[in-house]
C-alpha positions as CSV (number, residue, x, y, z in Angstrom):
1,M,-38.9,-115.3,-65.9
2,N,-35.1,-116.3,-63.9
3,H,-35.3,-112.4,-63.1
4,L,-38.7,-112.8,-61.2
5,I,-37.7,-115.6,-58.9
6,R,-34.8,-113.9,-58.2
7,I,-36.8,-110.9,-56.7
8,A,-39.3,-113.4,-54.6
9,H,-36.0,-115.0,-53.3
10,Y,-34.4,-111.7,-52.5
11,L,-37.9,-110.1,-50.9
12,Q,-38.0,-113.8,-48.9
13,K,-34.7,-113.5,-47.5
14,Y,-34.2,-110.0,-46.5
15,I,-37.6,-107.9,-46.5
16,L,-40.1,-110.5,-45.1
17,P,-38.0,-111.8,-41.8
18,S,-37.7,-107.8,-41.3
19,L,-41.6,-106.8,-41.5
20,Q,-42.4,-109.8,-39.6
21,G,-39.6,-109.4,-36.8
22,R,-41.6,-105.7,-36.5
23,G,-45.1,-106.9,-35.5
24,W,-46.1,-106.7,-39.2
25,G,-48.3,-108.9,-41.2
26,V,-46.9,-109.4,-44.7
27,G,-48.0,-111.4,-47.7
28,L,-45.4,-112.1,-50.3
29,L,-46.4,-113.2,-54.0
30,L,-45.1,-116.0,-55.1
31,L,-44.2,-115.7,-58.9
32,T,-44.7,-119.0,-60.6
33,S,-45.4,-118.2,-63.9
34,C,-44.1,-116.2,-66.6
35,S,-47.3,-114.4,-67.8
36,H,-47.3,-110.3,-67.4
37,V,-47.6,-109.7,-63.3
38,D,-47.6,-106.3,-62.1
39,V,-45.0,-106.3,-59.7
40,P,-44.6,-103.6,-57.6
41,T,-41.0,-102.1,-57.6
42,Y,-38.6,-100.9,-54.7
43,D,-37.6,-97.6,-54.6
44,T,-33.9,-97.7,-53.7
45,T,-33.4,-94.0,-54.3
46,E,-35.4,-93.0,-51.2
47,T,-34.3,-95.4,-47.7
48,R,-35.5,-94.9,-45.1
49,L,-33.9,-95.6,-41.5
50,N,-36.4,-96.5,-38.6
51,I,-35.1,-96.5,-35.1
52,W,-36.7,-97.2,-31.8
53,V,-36.2,-98.2,-28.0
54,G,-37.8,-101.6,-27.0
55,T,-36.1,-104.8,-28.1
56,T,-34.6,-106.6,-31.2
57,A,-37.6,-108.0,-32.6
58,G,-38.8,-104.7,-33.1
59,V,-40.9,-104.1,-29.8
60,V,-41.5,-100.1,-29.8
61,Y,-41.4,-98.6,-26.1
62,E,-42.9,-94.8,-25.6
63,S,-39.9,-94.0,-24.1
64,T,-37.1,-95.0,-22.4
65,T,-34.8,-93.6,-18.8
66,Y,-31.7,-92.3,-18.2
67,N,-30.6,-91.2,-15.0
68,Y,-27.8,-89.2,-14.8
69,S,-26.9,-90.3,-11.1
70,Y,-26.4,-93.7,-12.2
71,A,-22.9,-92.7,-13.8
72,Y,-20.2,-90.6,-12.5
73,E,-19.2,-89.2,-16.0
74,E,-20.5,-91.8,-19.1
75,G,-23.8,-94.1,-19.3
76,S,-25.6,-95.0,-22.0
77,V,-29.1,-95.4,-23.7
78,T,-29.2,-98.6,-26.2
79,F,-31.4,-98.3,-29.0
80,Y,-32.2,-100.0,-32.3
81,A,-31.8,-98.6,-36.1
82,Q,-33.4,-100.5,-39.5
83,I,-33.4,-100.0,-42.7
84,T,-36.5,-99.8,-44.9
85,G,-34.6,-100.6,-48.3
86,M,-32.1,-103.1,-49.5
87,P,-28.8,-103.8,-48.0
88,V,-25.6,-102.5,-49.6
89,D,-22.0,-103.9,-50.3
90,Y,-20.6,-101.1,-48.4
91,D,-20.9,-99.5,-44.9
92,R,-23.4,-96.4,-44.5
93,T,-22.9,-93.9,-41.6
94,F,-25.9,-92.1,-39.5
95,H,-25.9,-89.4,-36.7
96,L,-28.6,-88.6,-34.2
97,E,-30.0,-85.3,-33.3
98,A,-31.5,-84.3,-29.5
99,F,-35.1,-81.9,-30.1
100,G,-38.0,-81.5,-27.9
101,D,-38.2,-79.7,-24.6
102,D,-35.3,-80.0,-22.5
103,A,-32.8,-80.7,-25.8
104,S,-30.6,-77.4,-25.0
105,V,-29.5,-78.6,-22.1
106,V,-29.4,-82.5,-22.4
107,A,-27.8,-82.0,-25.7
108,P,-23.9,-80.5,-24.7
109,T,-24.1,-84.0,-22.4
110,V,-24.2,-86.3,-25.7
111,R,-21.2,-87.8,-27.2
112,Y,-22.5,-87.3,-30.5
113,E,-20.9,-90.2,-32.8
114,D,-20.9,-92.0,-36.2
115,F,-23.2,-95.0,-36.2
116,V,-22.6,-97.4,-38.8
117,I,-24.7,-99.8,-40.2
118,P,-22.2,-102.6,-42.0
119,A,-22.2,-103.6,-45.5
120,G,-24.9,-106.4,-46.3
121,A,-26.5,-105.4,-42.8
122,I,-29.8,-103.9,-42.5
123,G,-29.7,-102.7,-39.2
124,G,-28.0,-103.3,-35.7
125,T,-27.8,-102.4,-32.0
126,Y,-26.6,-99.0,-31.1
127,A,-25.6,-97.1,-27.6
128,L,-26.2,-93.3,-27.4
129,H,-23.8,-91.9,-24.6
130,L,-24.9,-89.4,-21.9
131,N,-22.2,-87.5,-19.9
132,T,-23.0,-86.5,-16.6
133,Q,-20.1,-84.1,-15.5
134,L,-21.2,-82.4,-18.8
135,L,-24.7,-80.9,-17.1
136,P,-24.8,-77.5,-17.5
137,D,-25.7,-77.7,-13.5
138,A,-24.7,-80.5,-11.6
139,N,-28.8,-80.0,-9.9
140,L,-30.7,-80.4,-13.5
141,F,-33.3,-82.9,-13.4
142,S,-33.0,-83.8,-9.6
143,E,-36.7,-82.8,-8.6
144,S,-38.4,-83.5,-11.6
145,D,-37.7,-85.4,-14.6
146,G,-36.9,-83.9,-18.1
147,S,-37.9,-85.1,-21.8
148,V,-35.8,-85.0,-24.7
149,Q,-36.3,-86.6,-28.3
150,F,-33.5,-88.2,-30.5
151,R,-34.1,-88.5,-34.7
152,V,-31.5,-89.1,-37.5
153,V,-30.5,-85.9,-39.2
154,S,-31.8,-85.7,-42.0
155,G,-30.4,-85.1,-45.2
156,E,-27.7,-88.2,-44.7
157,Q,-27.9,-91.3,-46.6
158,F,-31.1,-91.6,-45.0
159,D,-34.7,-90.3,-45.0
160,L,-36.6,-90.8,-41.5
161,G,-38.4,-93.9,-41.2
162,T,-42.1,-94.7,-41.1
163,E,-44.3,-92.8,-38.8
164,D,-43.9,-94.4,-35.0
165,H,-40.0,-94.9,-36.3
166,Q,-38.9,-92.0,-36.7
167,A,-37.7,-90.8,-33.2
168,F,-37.3,-92.1,-29.4
169,T,-37.7,-90.4,-26.2
170,V,-35.7,-90.6,-23.3
171,I,-36.7,-89.3,-19.5
172,V,-33.9,-88.0,-18.1
173,K,-33.3,-87.9,-13.9
174,N,-30.6,-86.9,-11.4
175,Y,-31.3,-88.1,-8.0
176,L,-29.8,-90.8,-6.2
177,A,-30.6,-91.5,-2.5
178,K,-28.5,-92.6,-0.2
179,P,-29.2,-97.0,0.8
180,D,-30.9,-97.4,3.7
181,N,-28.4,-99.7,4.8
182,W,-25.1,-97.8,4.1
183,D,-24.4,-97.5,7.6
184,T,-26.8,-99.7,9.8
185,V,-28.9,-102.6,8.8
186,P,-32.5,-102.0,9.0
187,T,-34.1,-104.5,11.2
188,R,-35.2,-107.7,10.0
189,N,-36.7,-110.8,10.6
190,D,-35.6,-113.5,8.5
191,M,-32.5,-114.5,11.3
192,L,-29.9,-114.0,9.0
193,I,-26.8,-111.6,9.3
194,Y,-26.0,-108.7,7.1
195,F,-23.7,-105.8,7.1
196,P,-23.6,-102.3,6.3
197,I,-22.2,-101.6,3.0
198,S,-20.1,-98.9,4.8
199,K,-18.4,-101.9,6.2
200,Y,-16.6,-102.9,3.0
201,F,-17.0,-99.2,0.8
202,G,-16.5,-96.7,3.6
203,T,-17.9,-93.1,4.3
204,Y,-20.7,-92.2,1.9
205,S,-21.1,-89.4,-0.7
206,R,-23.1,-89.3,-4.2
207,V,-19.8,-89.1,-6.1
208,K,-18.7,-92.1,-4.2
209,Y,-22.0,-94.0,-4.8
210,Q,-22.9,-92.9,-8.6
211,F,-18.7,-94.3,-9.3
212,M,-19.6,-97.7,-7.5
213,I,-23.0,-97.7,-9.5
214,E,-20.9,-97.0,-13.0
215,H,-18.6,-99.7,-12.3
216,L,-20.4,-102.7,-10.5
217,G,-23.5,-102.0,-11.7
218,L,-25.5,-102.8,-8.5
219,I,-28.2,-100.2,-7.2
220,D,-29.2,-100.3,-3.3
221,F,-27.6,-104.0,-2.7
222,Q,-27.6,-106.0,0.3
223,I,-24.6,-107.9,1.7
224,R,-25.0,-111.1,3.8
225,S,-22.7,-113.2,5.7
226,S,-21.1,-115.1,3.9
227,M,-21.8,-118.4,6.3
228,G,-23.4,-121.4,4.9
229,A,-23.8,-122.0,1.2
230,I,-25.2,-118.8,-0.5
231,P,-24.6,-117.4,-4.0
232,A,-21.7,-114.5,-4.5
233,Y,-24.6,-112.6,-6.0
234,D,-28.4,-113.4,-5.4
235,K,-30.0,-111.6,-8.6
236,E,-33.5,-112.0,-7.0
237,T,-33.5,-110.3,-3.7
238,N,-30.1,-107.8,-5.2
239,T,-28.1,-109.7,-2.4
240,I,-23.9,-110.3,-2.3
241,S,-22.3,-112.5,0.0
242,A,-19.5,-110.9,2.7
243,A,-16.6,-112.7,0.5
244,Y,-18.1,-111.2,-2.9
245,A,-18.2,-108.0,-1.3
246,V,-14.3,-108.1,-0.5
247,Q,-13.8,-108.6,-4.1
248,L,-16.0,-105.9,-5.4
249,Q,-14.2,-103.9,-2.9
250,Q,-11.1,-104.4,-4.7
251,V,-12.2,-104.0,-7.5
252,M,-13.1,-100.4,-6.6
253,Q,-10.1,-99.5,-5.4
254,Q,-8.6,-100.3,-8.9
255,A,-10.9,-98.4,-10.5
256,L,-10.3,-95.6,-8.8
257,R,-6.5,-95.5,-9.3
258,E,-6.9,-96.0,-12.7
259,Y,-9.5,-93.3,-12.9
260,N,-6.8,-90.8,-10.7
261,E,-4.3,-91.5,-12.9
262,S,-5.7,-90.7,-16.0
263,H,-7.1,-87.3,-14.8
264,D,-5.5,-84.2,-13.3
265,T,-7.7,-84.1,-10.3
266,P,-8.2,-87.2,-8.4
267,L,-11.7,-88.2,-7.9
268,T,-13.4,-85.8,-5.3
269,D,-16.6,-85.6,-3.6
270,E,-19.5,-83.6,-3.4
271,Y,-17.9,-82.4,0.3
272,G,-14.5,-81.9,-1.4
273,E,-13.3,-85.2,0.2
274,L,-10.9,-87.4,-1.8
275,V,-12.9,-90.7,-2.4
276,T,-11.7,-93.7,-1.0
277,F,-12.8,-97.7,-0.7
C-alpha cells in the first residue's frame, strides 16, 4: 500500500505539473485502497527529451526568427527543453544538430555546446548561439530568408521527444536597413525636438549599426530633446532622451575599446574604415 501512495505522490509532484504546463489534460488515478489495481508503469529506460521555441509554459511556436544583421559577431535563439521521464540525481547532457534546407550554410555559424539538465530537474531554458562572422558568404539571406531546423542528437542520453517537440525551426535573415533618422530627422507633427542618430554615434555603416544593436539592443530608435521631464527610454515609442544618448555613446566607446583590445584587427566597417563613436 505504501509504495502505491509513494507513486501517486511522485506523479502529483513531478509528472502532472509538467504535463499541465504543456497544455495537456491529465487525470490522476488516486490510489485509496490496497485492493489489486492495474497501475501503468513508466519505462525509465526510455527517456525522451522535448524541445521547442515558444514560452516556458509550453506554448509551442511554429518557428522563431534570427537576423544575423542584429549581431556583429554572436547572437542567440532561446529554446526550451523538458524530459518525459523522471528526474535523476545527476546532471544529464544533450546536444543539438542542424538539418533541413539551409543546414549546410547555417551549421558552420552555430556554436555547438553541452546543454545540461541539472540533477533533480526535468528541463530548463537554453540559448543556441549563432555567429554572423562565420557565414560562408556575408550576403547570405540578405535578399531571401532561409530556414534551418534543430533536433536533439540521437543515441546519447535521450531519445527524440513527442511528435510536436522533436525539433524546432529557425527562420534566418541577414538584412539591415539604414534608419531614416540617422542623418536627418524626418518631418514630424508633434512639435517636439528630435535629433539625428549621427549627432551622437557618427557616420553610418552597416558594421557600426550591427555593433550598436549587439550591445544596446536598440533598433530604429529615435532621440528626443531632454527638455522637460521625459524618461531615459520610452519603450512604447522606442525613443531615448538626448541625455541617455550621451550615456549610450559612452557605452559604445567602451565596447569598441574592449573589442579592439581583444582582437588582432580593430573593428573595421564594410568600406574599410575604422569604426568610431
